[in-house]
C-alpha positions as CSV (number, residue, x, y, z in Angstrom):
1,M,-73.9,0.0,170.5
2,D,-70.6,-1.8,170.7
3,T,-69.6,-4.6,168.4
4,S,-70.0,-7.4,171.0
5,R,-73.8,-6.6,171.2
6,L,-74.2,-5.8,167.5
7,A,-72.7,-8.9,166.0
8,P,-75.5,-11.3,167.2
9,V,-78.1,-9.0,165.8
10,Y,-76.5,-9.2,162.4
11,L,-76.2,-13.0,162.7
12,L,-79.8,-13.4,163.7
13,G,-80.8,-11.2,160.7
14,I,-78.8,-13.4,158.4
15,V,-80.4,-16.6,159.8
16,L,-83.9,-15.2,159.6
17,N,-83.5,-13.9,156.1
18,T,-82.0,-17.2,155.0
19,G,-85.1,-19.0,156.3
20,A,-87.3,-16.5,154.5
21,L,-85.3,-17.0,151.3
22,V,-85.7,-20.8,151.4
23,Y,-89.4,-20.4,152.0
24,A,-89.8,-17.9,149.2
25,V,-88.0,-20.2,146.7
26,S,-90.0,-23.2,147.9
27,I,-93.3,-21.5,147.0
28,G,-91.9,-20.1,143.7
29,E,-91.8,-16.4,144.6
30,Y,-88.5,-15.6,143.0
31,L,-89.0,-11.8,143.1
32,F,-89.2,-11.9,146.9
33,A,-86.3,-14.3,147.0
34,S,-84.1,-11.9,145.2
35,A,-84.9,-9.2,147.8
36,F,-83.9,-11.5,150.6
37,V,-80.6,-12.3,148.8
38,F,-79.9,-8.5,148.7
39,V,-80.6,-8.2,152.4
40,I,-78.5,-11.2,153.3
41,F,-75.5,-9.8,151.3
42,Y,-76.0,-6.4,153.0
43,L,-76.1,-7.9,156.4
44,M,-73.0,-10.1,155.7
45,F,-71.2,-7.0,154.5
46,R,-72.1,-5.0,157.6
47,Y,-71.1,-8.0,159.8
48,R,-67.7,-8.2,158.1
49,M,-67.2,-4.5,158.7
50,L,-67.4,-5.0,162.5
């Protein structure tokens, strides 16, 4: 895949994981929230490497 098609996939992943992070924090599941934080940082790192 080239970068013009891959960038929106990373951005969509970041947005969806941010929503899941907000939901996990709102119900008090901090262990799941920390997993979403790691995934968001990984996706941001991969997006920056494009």
